[in-house]
C-alpha positions in Angstrom: -10.7 -62.8 16.2 -11.4 -59.1 15.5 -9.8 -56.3 17.3 -12.9 -55.4 19.2 -13.5 -59.0 20.3 -10.0 -59.3 21.6 -10.4 -56.0 23.5 -13.6 -57.3 25.2 -11.8 -60.5 26.2 -8.9 -58.5 27.6 -11.3 -56.3 29.5 -13.1 -59.3 31.1 -9.8 -60.9 32.1 -8.8 -57.7 33.8 -12.0 -57.3 35.9 -11.5 -60.2 38.3 -8.0 -59.1 39.0 -9.2 -55.7 39.9 -12.0 -57.0 42.1 -9.6 -59.4 43.9 -7.2 -56.6 44.5 -10.0 -54.4 46.0 -11.0 -57.3 48.4 -7.5 -57.6 49.6 -7.2 -53.8 50.1 -10.5 -53.7 52.1 -9.0 -56.1 54.7 -6.0 -54.0 55.2 -5.8 -50.7 57.1 -4.9 -47.9 54.7 -1.6 -46.3 55.6 -1.2 -42.6 56.2 0.6 -42.0 52.9 -0.8 -43.8 49.9 1.7 -45.9 48.0 2.4 -45.1 44.4 0.2 -47.1 42.0 1.9 -50.2 40.6 2.8 -50.2 36.9 1.1 -52.5 34.3 2.1 -56.1 34.5 3.8 -58.1 31.7 0.5 -59.8 30.8 -1.3 -56.4 30.6 1.3 -55.1 28.3 1.0 -58.1 26.0 -2.7 -57.9 25.9 -2.6 -54.2 25.1 -0.1 -54.6 22.3 -2.1 -57.5 20.9 -5.3 -55.4 20.9 -3.7 -52.4 19.2 -1.2 -54.0 16.8 -2.9 -55.3 13.7 0.3 -56.8 12.4 0.6 -59.1 15.4 -3.1 -60.1 15.0 -2.4 -61.2 11.4 0.7 -63.2 12.4 -1.4 -65.1 15.0 -4.3 -65.7 12.5 -2.1 -67.3 9.8 -1.4 -70.5 11.8 -5.1 -70.8 12.6 -6.0 -70.5 8.9 -3.5 -73.1 7.9 -4.9 -75.6 10.5 -8.5 -75.0 9.4 -7.4 -75.5 5.8 -5.9 -78.8 6.7 -9.0 -80.1 8.6 -11.9 -78.5 6.7 -10.5 -77.7 3.3 -9.1 -74.7 1.5 -12.1 -73.5 -0.4 -14.4 -73.2 2.5 -11.7 -71.8 4.8 -10.5 -69.1 2.5 -14.0 -68.1 1.4 -15.1 -67.6 5.0 -11.8 -65.8 5.8 -12.2 -63.3 2.9 -15.8 -62.6 3.7 -15.0 -61.9 7.4 -12.0 -59.8 6.5 -14.0 -57.6 4.0 -16.9 -57.2 6.5 -14.5 -56.2 9.3 -12.7 -53.8 7.0 -15.9 -52.0 5.9 -16.9 -51.7 9.5 -13.5 -50.3 10.5 -13.7 -47.7 7.6 -17.1 -46.6 8.7 -15.9 -46.1 12.3 -12.9 -44.1 11.1 -15.0 -41.9 8.9 -17.4 -41.3 11.8 -14.5 -40.4 14.1 -13.1 -37.9 11.6 -16.5 -36.3 11.1 -17.0 -36.0 14.9 -13.7 -34.4 15.3 -14.5 -32.0 12.5 -17.7 -30.9 14.2 -15.8 -30.4 17.4 -13.3 -28.2 15.6 -16.0 -25.8 14.5 -16.2 -24.6 18.1 -12.5 -23.9 18.2 -10.7 -20.8 17.0 -8.8 -22.5 14.2 -8.6 -22.6 10.4 -11.6 -24.6 9.3 -12.3 -23.7 5.6 -10.0 -23.9 2.6 -11.4 -22.2 -0.5 -10.5 -21.8 -4.2 -9.1 -18.3 -5.0 -9.9 -17.7 -8.7 -12.6 -15.3 -7.7 -10.3 -13.3 -5.4 -7.5 -13.1 -7.9 -10.0 -11.7 -10.5 -11.2 -9.0 -8.1 -7.7 -8.0 -7.2 -6.7 -7.8 -10.8 -9.8 -5.7 -11.6 -9.3 -3.1 -8.9 -5.5 -3.2 -8.6 -4.6 -0.2 -10.9 -7.6 2.0 -10.1 -7.9 1.6 -6.3 -4.9 0.1 -4.6 -2.3 2.8 -5.4 -4.4 5.5 -3.7 -4.9 3.2 -0.6 -1.2 2.3 -0.4 0.2 5.9 -0.9 -0.1 6.8 2.9 1.8 3.7 3.8 4.5 4.5 1.2 4.8 7.9 3.0 5.1 6.0 6.3 8.0 3.9 4.9 9.6 7.2 3.8 9.3 8.6 7.3 10.7 5.4 8.7 13.7 5.6 6.4 14.2 9.2 7.5 14.0 8.3 11.2 16.5 5.5 10.8 19.1 7.4 8.7 22.6 7.9 10.1 23.0 11.2 12.0 25.8 12.3 9.5 23.4 12.0 6.5 21.3 15.1 5.7 18.3 13.3 4.2 17.0 9.9 3.1 13.5 9.7 1.7 11.3 8.1 -1.0 10.9 10.0 -4.3 8.8 9.0 -7.3 7.3 5.6 -7.3 5.0 3.5 -9.6 2.9 0.6 -8.4 2.8 -1.2 -11.8 0.0 -3.2 -13.4 0.7 -6.7 -12.0 -1.4 -7.5 -9.0 -0.6 -10.2 -6.3 -1.7 -13.8 -6.8 -3.2 -15.9 -4.0 -2.7 -19.7 -4.3 -4.9 -20.6 -1.4 -7.1 -18.9 1.3 -8.5 -20.0 4.6 -11.2 -18.5 6.8 -10.6 -18.7 10.5 -13.3 -18.5 13.2 -13.2 -15.1 14.8 -14.8 -14.7 18.3 -15.8 -11.1 17.5 -18.7 -11.4 15.0 -18.0 -7.9 13.7 -14.7 -9.1 12.1 -14.0 -11.5 9.3 -10.5 -13.0 8.7 -8.9 -14.5 5.6 -5.5 -16.2 5.7 -4.0 -16.7 2.2 -0.7 -17.9 0.7 0.5 -14.8 -1.3 3.0 -14.6 -4.2 3.6 -11.0 -5.3 6.1 -10.1 -8.1 4.9 -6.6 -9.2 6.4 -4.4 -11.8 7.0 -2.0 -9.0 9.6 0.8 -9.1 10.6 3.2 -6.4 13.1 6.0 -6.3 15.2 6.6 -3.2 16.6 10.2 -2.7 19.8 10.4 -0.6 21.4 13.6 0.4 24.8 12.9 2.1 25.1 16.6 2.5 22.7 19.4 1.9 21.9 20.1 -1.8 23.9 17.0 -3.0 21.2 14.6 -4.2 21.8 11.0 -5.2 19.0 8.9 -6.7 18.7 5.1 -6.4 16.1 2.9 -8.1 14.5 0.0 -6.3 13.0 -2.7 -8.6 12.4 -6.5 -8.9 10.4 -6.7 -5.7 9.2 -10.1 -4.6 6.8 -10.8 -1.7 6.0 -14.4 -0.6 4.3 -15.5 2.6 1.1 -16.0 4.6 -1.1 -12.9 4.4 -3.8 -12.2 6.9 -6.7 -9.9 5.8 -9.2 -8.7 8.5 -12.4 -7.0 7.7 -14.3 -4.9 10.2 -17.9 -5.4 9.2 -20.8 -3.0 9.5 -24.2 -2.4 8.1 -23.3 0.2 5.5 -22.2 -0.4 1.9 -19.7 -1.9 1.2 -20.2 -3.5 4.7 -16.5 -3.2 5.7 -15.3 0.1 7.0 -11.7 -0.9 7.8 -9.5 -3.5 6.2 -6.2 -4.5 7.8 -3.5 -6.5 6.1 -0.4 -8.2 7.6 1.9 -11.1 7.2 1.8 -13.9 9.7 5.5 -14.8 10.3 8.4 -13.3 8.5 7.7 -13.1 4.7 10.3 -13.5 2.0 11.0 -10.0 0.7 13.6 -9.5 -2.1 14.5 -6.6 -4.3 17.4 -5.1 -6.2 18.8 -1.6 -6.1 20.8 0.3 -8.7 22.1 3.8 -9.1 20.5 6.4 -11.3 22.5 9.1 -13.1 26.3 9.5 -13.3 26.9 9.4 -9.5 27.3 5.8 -8.2 27.5 5.8 -4.5 26.6 2.1 -4.2 30.2 1.3 -5.1 31.4 2.7 -1.8 32.5 0.1 0.8 29.6 -1.4 2.8 27.1 1.3 1.5 25.1 -1.3 -0.6 24.8 -3.7 2.4 23.8 -0.8 4.8 21.2 0.5 2.3 19.8 -3.0 1.8 19.6 -3.7 5.6 18.0 -0.2 6.1 15.2 -0.8 3.5 14.5 -4.4 4.8 14.4 -3.0 8.4 11.9 -0.3 7.3 9.6 -2.7 5.4 9.3 -5.7 7.6 8.3 -4.0 10.8 5.4 -2.4 8.9 3.9 -5.6 7.5 4.5 -8.5 9.9 2.1 -9.3 12.7 1.3 -7.6 15.0 2.1 -4.7 12.6 -0.5 -4.2 9.9 -1.5 -1.9 7.1 -5.0 -0.4 7.3 -7.3 1.3 4.8 -11.0 1.8 4.1 -13.3 0.4 1.5 -15.3 3.5 0.8 -15.3 7.1 2.0 -13.9 8.3 5.3 -10.6 7.7 7.1 -9.2 4.9 9.2 -10.2 5.4 12.8 -8.0 3.6 15.3 -9.8 1.6 18.0 -7.2 2.9 20.4 -8.7 6.4 20.2 -12.1 5.2 21.7 -12.8 7.0 24.9 -14.1 4.0 26.9 -12.7 2.6 30.2 -10.1 -0.1 30.0 -10.9 -3.1 32.2 -8.2 -5.6 31.5 -4.5 -5.4 30.6 -2.2 -8.3 29.4 1.3 -8.7 28.1 1.7 -11.1 25.1 4.7 -12.6 23.4 5.0 -12.3 19.6 5.5 -16.1 19.4 1.9 -16.5 20.6 0.8 -15.1 17.1 -2.5 -13.8 18.4 -3.9 -11.5 21.0 -6.5 -12.9 23.5 -10.1 -12.8 22.2 -11.6 -9.4 22.6 -8.3 -7.6 23.3 -6.6 -4.8 21.3 -2.9 -4.9 20.7 -0.6 -1.9 20.6 1.1 -2.3 17.2 2.9 1.1 16.9 4.8 3.2 19.3 3.0 6.4 20.3 3.3 9.1 17.5 6.0 7.0 15.7 6.3 4.5 13.0 8.4 2.2 15.2 6.8 -1.1 16.4 5.5 -1.1 19.9 7.8 -3.9 20.9 8.7 -3.2 24.5 12.2 -4.7 24.0 12.9 -3.1 20.7 16.7 -2.6 20.2 17.8 -5.5 22.4 19.7 -8.3 20.7 18.6 -11.9 20.6 17.4 -13.7 22.7 15.3 -10.7 23.9 11.6 -11.5 23.7 9.2 -9.4 21.6 6.5 -8.3 24.1 3.5 -6.2 23.4 0.8 -4.5 25.5 -2.8 -5.6 25.0 -6.0 -4.4 26.7 -9.7 -5.0 26.7 -12.8 -2.8 27.2 -15.5 -4.8 28.8 -18.7 -2.7 29.5 -19.5 -5.0 32.4 -16.0 -4.9 33.9 -14.5 -2.7 36.6 -12.4 0.1 35.1 -8.6 0.3 35.7 -7.8 3.6 37.4 -4.0 3.5 38.1 -0.8 1.9 36.8 2.7 1.4 38.1 6.0 0.0 36.8 7.8 -2.0 39.4 11.4 -3.2 39.5 11.8 -5.3 42.6 15.6 -5.5 42.4 15.8 -1.7 42.6 13.8 -1.5 45.8 10.3 -1.0 44.3 7.3 -2.5 46.2 3.9 -3.2 44.7 1.7 -0.3 45.8 -1.2 -1.1 48.1 -4.3 -2.3 46.1 -2.3 -3.1 42.9 -2.1 -6.3 41.0 1.2 -7.3 39.3 1.0 -8.9 35.8 3.4 -11.9 36.1 2.3 -14.2 33.3 1.0 -13.8 29.7 -2.4 -15.4 28.8 -0.5 -18.5 27.7 1.6 -18.8 30.8 4.8 -17.3 29.6 6.7 -14.8 31.7 5.4 -11.2 31.6 8.7 -9.8 32.7 9.1 -6.7 30.6 12.9 -7.3 30.3 12.5 -11.0 29.4 15.5 -12.3 27.5 17.6 -9.2 28.2 20.3 -8.4 30.8 18.0 -5.8 32.4 16.5 -6.3 35.8 13.1 -7.9 36.1 10.4 -5.3 35.5 6.6 -5.7 35.8 3.5 -3.7 35.1 0.9 -3.3 37.8 -2.6 -2.0 37.8 -5.3 -1.0 40.2 -9.1 -0.9 40.0 -9.6 1.4 43.0 -11.9 4.4 42.8 -10.7 7.2 40.6 -10.9 8.5 37.0 -10.7 5.5 34.6 -7.9 5.0 32.2 -9.2 5.1 28.6 -6.1 4.5 26.5 -2.6 3.0 26.5 0.5 3.7 24.5 4.2 3.0 24.3 6.6 5.9 23.8 10.0 5.0 22.2 12.3 8.0 22.6 15.1 6.7 20.5 13.7 8.8 17.7 12.2 12.3 17.9 8.6 12.1 19.1 5.8 14.6 18.8 4.1 14.8 22.2 0.4 14.1 22.5 -0.9 16.1 25.4 -3.8 13.7 25.9 -1.3 11.0 27.1 0.7 11.0 30.4 4.1 9.4 30.4 4.6 6.9 33.2 8.2 7.5 33.9 8.6 7.4 37.7 8.6 4.2 39.7 7.2 3.8 43.3 10.7 4.3 44.7 11.2 7.6 42.8 13.4 6.3 40.0 13.0 6.7 36.2 10.9 3.8 35.0 12.5 3.3 31.6 11.4 -0.2 30.6 14.8 -1.0 29.0 16.9 0.4 31.9 20.0 -1.7 32.3 19.7 -3.3 28.8 20.7 -2.2 25.3 17.1 -1.6 24.2 15.6 1.7 23.1 14.5 3.9 26.0 10.7 3.2 26.2 8.0 4.3 28.6 4.3 3.3 29.0 1.8 6.1 28.5 -1.8 6.3 29.4 -4.8 8.4 28.6 -7.3 9.5 31.3 -6.7 8.4 34.9 -5.1 10.7 37.4 -2.5 12.2 35.0 0.4 11.5 37.4 3.9 10.7 36.1 4.0 7.8 38.6 0.7 6.4 37.3 -1.1 7.0 40.6 -1.6 10.0 42.9 1.4 10.8 45.2 0.7 12.0 48.8 2.1 15.4 49.8 4.1 15.0 53.0 6.0 18.3 53.1 4.9 21.4 51.0 8.5 22.7 51.0 10.3 19.6 49.9 9.7 16.6 47.6 10.3 15.1 44.2 11.0 17.4 41.3 10.6 16.1 37.7 12.5 17.8 34.9 11.4 17.1 31.3 14.1 17.9 28.8 12.2 17.9 25.5 14.3 19.6 22.8 16.6 22.4 21.9 16.5 24.9 19.0 19.0 27.1 17.1 22.0 26.2 19.2 25.4 27.6 18.5 27.5 25.7 16.0 30.6 24.8 18.1 32.3 22.3 15.6 34.1 23.2 12.4 31.5 21.1 10.4 28.8 23.6 11.3 27.0 21.5 14.0 27.3 20.6 17.7 27.1 17.5 19.8 24.9 19.1 22.6 24.1 17.7 26.1 22.8 19.2 29.3 23.9 19.1 32.9 21.4 19.6 35.7 22.1 20.8 39.3 19.6 21.7 42.0 20.6 23.9 45.0 22.5 27.1 45.7 24.4 28.0 42.4 27.3 29.4 44.5 27.9 26.0 46.2 31.0 24.2 45.0 29.7 20.6 44.9 26.1 19.8 43.9 24.8 16.4 42.6 24.7 16.4 38.9 22.5 14.7 36.3 23.5 14.5 32.6 21.4 14.0 29.5 22.5 12.0 26.5 24.6 13.5 23.8 22.8 14.2 20.5 25.5 14.2 17.8 25.7 16.5 14.7 22.7 18.8 15.3 21.7 22.3 16.3 18.2 21.2 17.0 18.6 18.3 19.4 15.5 16.3 20.6 16.0 14.5 23.9 12.5 13.6 25.3 14.3 12.7 28.5 13.2 13.1 32.1 15.0 13.4 35.4 13.8 13.1 39.0 15.5 14.6 42.1 14.8 15.8 45.6 14.3 19.5 45.8 13.3 22.4 48.1 11.2 25.4 47.2 14.2 27.6 48.0 16.5 25.8 45.5 17.6 27.0 42.1 17.5 24.7 39.0 20.6 25.3 36.9 20.8 23.8 33.3 24.1 24.1 31.5 24.4 23.2 27.9 27.7 21.9 26.4 29.1 20.6 23.2 30.8 17.2 23.6 34.3 17.2 22.2 36.5 14.1 21.8 39.7 16.1 22.5 40.0 18.9 25.0 37.3 20.5 27.2 33.7 20.6 26.1 32.4 23.9 24.7 29.9 26.0 26.6 26.6 26.6 24.8 24.6 28.5 27.3 22.9 28.4 30.7 19.5 28.6 32.3 18.6 29.2 36.0 15.1 28.8 37.3 13.6 29.4 40.8 11.3 26.7 42.2 9.3 28.8 44.7 6.4 29.5 42.3 5.7 25.8 41.4 2.3 24.4 42.2 2.0 20.8 43.4 1.2 18.4 40.6 1.0 21.2 37.9 3.4 21.0 35.0 5.1 24.2 33.6 6.0 23.9 29.9 7.9 26.7 28.1 10.6 27.6 25.7 13.5 29.4 27.5 16.3 31.3 25.8 19.9 30.4 26.8 21.9 33.0 28.5 25.6 33.9 28.4 25.4 33.1 24.7 23.9 34.9 21.7 21.5 32.2 20.5 19.8 29.0 21.4 16.6 27.8 23.2 15.6 24.9 25.4 12.1 23.4 25.6 11.5 22.0 29.1 8.8 21.0 31.5 9.1 21.4 35.3 6.8 19.6 37.8 6.7 19.6 41.6 5.3 16.1 42.0 4.5 16.1 45.8 5.4 19.6 47.1 4.9 23.2 46.3 2.0 25.8 46.4 -1.6 24.7 46.4 -2.7 24.0 42.8 -4.7 26.6 40.9 -6.4 26.6 37.5 -3.9 28.8 35.8 -0.3 27.6 35.6 2.3 30.4 36.0 5.4 30.4 33.8 8.8 30.4 35.5 10.8 33.6 35.3 14.5 32.8 34.5 17.1 34.4 36.7 19.9 36.5 35.2 22.8 34.1 35.0 26.3 34.9 36.3 29.5 33.3 35.1 30.9 30.7 37.4 33.0 27.6 37.5 36.3 29.3 36.5 36.5 32.5 34.6 39.5 31.4 32.5 37.8 28.3 31.3 34.6 30.2 30.5 36.6 32.8 28.5 38.4 30.0 26.7 35.1 28.4 25.7 33.7 31.7 24.4 36.8 32.4 22.5 36.5 29.1 20.7 32.9 30.0 19.8 33.9 33.5 18.6 31.8 35.3 21.3 32.5 38.2 23.6 32.9 37.7 27.3 30.0 40.0 28.3 26.8 38.5 29.8 24.0 38.0 27.4 20.4 38.0 28.7 17.7 37.1 26.1 14.3 37.1 27.8 11.9 38.1 24.9 13.5 36.0 22.1 11.5 33.2 20.6 12.7 30.1 18.6 12.1 30.0 14.9 10.3 26.7 15.3 7.7 28.4 17.6 7.3 31.3 15.2 6.6 29.0 12.2 4.0 27.0 14.2 2.1 30.2 15.0 2.2 31.5 11.4 1.0 28.1 10.0 -1.9 28.1 12.5 -3.2 31.5 11.4 -6.5 31.6 9.5 -6.3 32.1 5.7 -7.6 35.3 4.2 -10.7 35.6 2.0 -9.3 37.9 -0.7 -6.4 37.9 -3.1 -3.2 39.6 -1.7 -0.7 41.4 -3.8 2.9 41.6 -2.6 6.4 42.2 -4.0 9.9 42.2 -2.5 13.3 40.5 -2.5 13.4 36.8 -1.7 16.2 34.3 -2.0 15.5 31.1 -4.0 17.3 28.0 -5.1 17.7 27.3 -8.8 15.0 25.1 -10.2 17.5 23.5 -12.6 21.0 22.4 -11.6 24.0 22.7 -14.0 25.7 19.7 -12.2 23.7 16.6 -11.6 22.5 16.4 -7.9 24.5 19.6 -7.0 22.8 22.9 -6.1 24.4 26.3 -6.8 23.2 28.0 -3.6 20.7 30.8 -2.9 20.1 33.5 -5.4 18.5 36.9 -4.6 15.5 37.6 -6.8 12.6 40.1 -7.0 9.3 38.3 -6.4 5.9 39.5 -7.4 2.7 37.9 -6.1 -0.3 38.8 -8.2 -3.6 36.9 -7.8 -3.1 33.3 -9.0 0.5 33.8 -10.2 3.9 34.0 -8.4 6.5 35.6 -10.7 10.2 36.3 -10.1 12.7 38.7 -11.8 16.4 39.2 -11.7 15.9 42.6 -10.1 13.1 45.1 -9.3 14.1 47.2 -12.3 13.2 44.5 -14.9 10.1 45.1 -16.8 7.0 42.9 -16.4 7.8 41.1 -19.7 11.3 40.0 -18.7 10.5 37.4 -16.0 12.9 34.7 -15.1 10.0 32.4 -14.4 6.5 32.1 -12.9 4.2 29.4 -11.4 0.5 29.1 -11.2 -0.9 28.7 -7.8 -3.9 26.6 -8.8 -3.7 23.4 -6.7 -0.3 24.4 -5.4 0.9 23.9 -1.8 3.1 25.8 0.5 5.1 24.2 3.3 7.9 24.9 5.7 10.1 22.6 7.8 9.7 23.6 11.5 13.0 22.1 12.6 15.1 24.2 10.2 16.5 27.3 11.9 16.0 29.5 8.8 12.9 31.2 7.4 12.5 28.9 4.4 9.3 28.0 2.7 8.6 25.8 -0.4 5.9 26.3 -3.1 5.1 23.1 -4.9 3.1 23.0 -8.1 2.7 20.5 -10.9 5.2 22.4 -13.1 8.0 23.1 -10.6 9.0 23.6 -7.0 10.3 26.9 -5.6 12.4 26.8 -2.5 12.5 30.3 -1.0 14.2 32.0 2.0 13.7 35.4 3.8 15.7 36.9 6.6 13.2 38.1 9.2 10.2 36.9 11.0 8.1 39.7 9.6 9.0 38.9 6.0 8.3 35.2 6.5 4.9 35.9 8.1 3.9 38.2 5.2 5.0 36.0 2.4 3.8 32.7 3.8 0.3 34.1 4.7 0.0 35.9 1.4 0.9 32.9 -0.8 -1.3 30.6 1.3 -4.2 32.9 0.9 -3.8 33.2 -2.9 -3.5 29.4 -3.2 -6.8 29.0 -1.4 -8.5 31.7 -3.5 -7.1 30.1 -6.8 -8.5 26.7 -5.9 -12.0 28.2 -5.7 -11.9 29.5 -9.2 -13.5 27.3 -11.9 -12.3 27.4 -15.5 -14.4 28.2 -18.6 -15.0 24.6 -19.5 -15.8 21.6 -17.4 -12.7 19.6 -16.7 -12.9 15.9 -17.3 -11.8 13.4 -14.6 -8.7 12.5 -16.5 -7.6 16.2 -16.6 -8.5 17.1 -13.0 -5.0 16.3 -11.8 -3.4 18.7 -14.3 -2.7 22.4 -13.6 -5.1 24.7 -15.4 -3.7 26.9 -18.1 -3.0 30.5 -17.5 -5.6 31.5 -20.1 -8.3 29.7 -18.1 -7.2 31.3 -14.9 -7.1 34.8 -16.5 -10.6 34.3 -17.8 -12.0 33.1 -14.5 -10.3 36.0 -12.6 -11.9 38.5 -15.0 
């Protein structure tokens, strides 16, 4: 008997038992609590096994065939047996094929991989355009890796960056690609198995100390893994405005590094392992989902969807193990104004979960107008009208400290009336961050505490930021209860040009905040973190405290010493009686009782102060007086080599601010001629990787040329060198506390320094103007495309100038 026949018989045998059971139950009164259903009987189990197990069926059929052979005959019996077996087998195969086909049709409606394609065509396209197109597309991302290396370098190292690099001629090879069904019809996704062994070479430049350069070569790079390519489709040629590339899961990345030149620093203990881990740590976070590389197929720039000014209607927290954001949602891949991943728990050791913020803009949805970060164990309560996000879309915990030792922390949102929130971001302040004024940092919890998402854990200090909304540091408007007393927020952003208190020429600065009468003996104190080995510390920290309008905010700056008392680096005292409620005052303030140094701070009266006006008034620092022990103060000043007289510096400006103003000035429209003494570094070093220091030279700027002589008495024919300004660039590092600028041309790089703000302003503006004017000049002959990247000869420039 076939499998289907036996199943029908078993079904018929079961029906009477079921009906008999129903008749028995109808005569009985149903109890209040239903009894648990009885399990299958032994007979039911045997029937089920017999119907499903083909092997048992064959065992039972063998005795039947033997008996029929004995009574009827072998020829007839076996002929009929084979015919029935073949018929049933064909029927079974047809049923299985139909079942597979039905499941395939059902899978078309699911978001899964449904099409496997040959990849010869794709490999041909990649090979064809690899040399001509890909290097230009990848260059910005190489610069991003260089910035990541610079951000992750140890504090004692002066510089770590990428130098020269070559992409090679060998393109990647795809062994298989799949297309997945994307709910958004404007996107097309390819998943491919990638093997990439390029003839790629990259030079790493390491400066353990200033002017000592060591070069390391990175070669033999290998990439293997599952690569996801996503196209944003449009109606313009080539029909894909943005292409994003990422690995799904950790790829295999291998490479080798070796020293260049005579200096071999890789032989130092643990340096090779550290450098290898640093490079791997810089590459992987840039390429593994949810991180991705983006570029355009055509003209224009990559425009992030996060910059769209449309209301956000839904917010979700997702886990990296979910491998995909919800349909229609955008995921925050990068921290705000940083190359770090936007992993909320970044910096926490395993088993911390990798969590990311996602959000959706639904034109038909109700906009989100307010946010709050709630930590129930610290006394926070969910504000009225807010909804707390407790689960991810797949049912995992949305605790922002999941897997860490930190307290449970959750994100809440509200859709009450108010300005809509149009953007989200995550600010990781473990590295210096450039503030984007369009975002507001959500750093105050409902109970008035700092809402650091990694508070109580080892993770990097991180804060949620939002664009639009009420622009409150708490995420929602705070009610003013007393105009003379409330919460004061102090934002310590950075310092500049501090005194070098250590013998190595740097300091380890930190700040101490007190609010109240400066003459009081005991006031509550708050301390910032210590930033080691720097004269330009970047904190990006905030502090919240109760304050009155009659109080004085005192900020003392110290240098942290391992032995003995900490060195005094300056003081600032600010009155709070001119603050307006909800308005932030941001300004650079010179340190007093010291001869140099500035602090960049923001002060906000959150729910007290004067009625808000359109114009925010700057705070006027008080003249500081020495306190806290005259002998200790004199001792600190003696160690720093300063006099004991008070120093008040009201009109001074930090060099960083001066450089920003000069760079922002408009460029002139005519050639500028200028001459004067400028210090420069030698363009050629006698010792490999070692600079010989600054040399005073006489510089002459004349139209498209910058010439330099040993002194002003040298004749025009006895130059030490010159550079053409055609296609040159001029730059300056804002965080360097000296007036240094760099002129980069195809032939050489000139690093120059002047002493005063006036000199820097004149030279920088003049050279920038002449560079712009030189770029407008065309040579006598048309330049071919192959020669466009080369600097034009002096003869061509002279002819064009005439």
